[in-house]
N, C-alpha and C positions, 0 to 999 in steps of 0.2 A: 454436549459438544464443548470443546476447548477452543476459545476464540481469542486471537491476538489482534488487538487494534493498534496499528502503527500510525502515529501522528507524524507526518512528514513536514509539517510547518514548524519552523524554528520557534515560533511564539505560541505559547499555550493559550494566551488570552485572545486568540484570533477566532474568526468564524469557524475555521477548521478545528480548532480546539473544542469549540462548543459542539460541533458535529460529532467529534470523537467521543465526547462524554455522553451525548445523546444516544449514539449507536450502542455504546457499551451499556448504558442504562437499560435500553430496550432489550438487549441480549440477556442481561441479568434477569430482567422481568420474565423472560421466557424460559428461565431455568438453566442458562448456559454458564459455564465457568469462564470468566473474562479477565484478561490482563491488558493493560494499556502500556505501550512502549512509546515514550515521548522522545523522539530522536534529538530534540534540542537539549535534552538533559544528559546525553551520552557523550563520553570523551573517546573519540576514535579518529584515526587518520582516514579521511574520505578517499584517499588516492590508493588505487590498486597498484601493485608492483608493475613497473614499466618494462622490465625485461623478462622474457620467458624463463621460467625456472627459479626466479627470485622468490625466496620464501618470505612470507609476511606472517607474523604471529598476531593472533587476535588480542587486542587490548581487553582488559577485564569486562568492560561494558559490552563490547562486541561479542565476547564469548558468551555472556549471559543472554544477549539478544539472539544469538545462534541457537542456544538451548531452548529459548521460547519458540522459535520457528519450528524446531523439532517437536516440541510439546503440542503445538497448535494443530487443530483439525481445520480451522477456518482462519484465514488471514484477511485483515481489513486494512487497506491503505487509504489514508485520508490526507489530502494535500491540495495546495493551491496550484493552479495551472499558471505558470509564469513563462511567458514567451513560448507558449505552446507545449511546454514540458513541465516536469516536476522540478522542485527546488534542488539545488546542488546537494544539499544535505541528504535528501532521500536518494538521489542518484548515487552518491557515494556509499550510502548504506547498502543499496542493492549490489553495487560493484563489489563490496567487501563480503556480503553474506551469500549471494547466489553464485558461488564459485564452483569450478570443476571439482569433482570428488564429493561435494556436499549437495549441490542442487542438480547436477547432471554429470554424466560420464561420457566423454567424447571418444570415439574409436577412430583409428587411422583411416577406415574406409568411409568416414563422414557420417556414420550413423551414431546415435547416442541413446543412452538410457536416461529416462526421466526419473530422478531420484526423490522427487517430492510428490509422487503420486499419492492419491488418497486424501488430498486436501482440496478445499474450495477457497474462493476469494471473493472479496467485494472491493471495488475501487469507488471512492467518493472524492470528487474533485470540485473545486470552486474556480470560477474564472470571471474575468471582466469581458472577455470576448463573447458576443452573442452566440448562443448554442448552435444556431444554424450556420454561422460562419465557421465555427470550430469544426463542425461535422462535415459540411458539404464543400467548403472552400479549402480549409486546411487539412482535411482528412483525418482529424482526431489524432495527431501525432503522439501526444503524450500518453493518452490512454491506450492507444494501439500498441505502442512500444512496451508498456508495462504488461498489458494483457496478453498479447500474442508472443512477442519476442522474448519475454522473461518468464512470466508465470506459466503460460501454457507450454512453453518450451521445456520447462522443468517438471511438467506433469500436473500442475495445479489447474483443476477444472471441476465445475464450471467457474467462470469469472464473470461476475455481474458488475455493471457500471452505473453509477448515479452522478449526474453533472448538475451543478447549481450555478446560476449566473443570470444576468450579469450582476456582479457583486457591487461594483462602485456606485451604482445608482439604485441599489435595492433599498427597500424600506424595512423598518423593524418588523412589520407583520410578514413581509416576504421571507426575511431571514428566520423568523419564528416558524414559518411554514416549512422551510427547508430542514430546520432542526427537528421538527416533528416527523418529516419523512425519513430522516436518518434514524430516529428512534423506532419508527415503524419497521424499517429494514432490519434492525437488530431484533425486534420482537418476532419477525417472520422466521427466524432461525428455528423456532419451536416446530415449524411445519416442514423443515427440510429445505 
């Protein structure tokens, strides 16, 4: 399986960076072909054109990222949950990559073709909000938006989700446990 790990945290030295390395390591241990895309290293405009019909050319880093999405069988999004959502860097990346004609085709009658069928995904997110608050009070806005309104809309399924938190008061052993769970998730790719 070809696995693309997308690190949506701008800082590689973060817990999300460690989770990305762990997932990638576990996937490699299970025999998968893995690439890591660190969005903080890419140079691209995060803004999508504001007027319909405006053309926007992919910057070289974005063109390479788009090619990696085409290459991948399995996409892994790893990011912190900030204010209930993903960081602006990851949102801008999604806005620029998951575009009409690439990720989906919309028809005049309101139907659409899912152009990224045949791929699966894993979402791994960290948060300071207690898990039960994020899930039951806030309704999981960030993961639901990415899972349902983006990935599944474009044909990517199944989409699995791992949430880790609360980070701000976590101990080194807790963070180590989460890193181990991310590595185990990557190793499970050997079993489908």
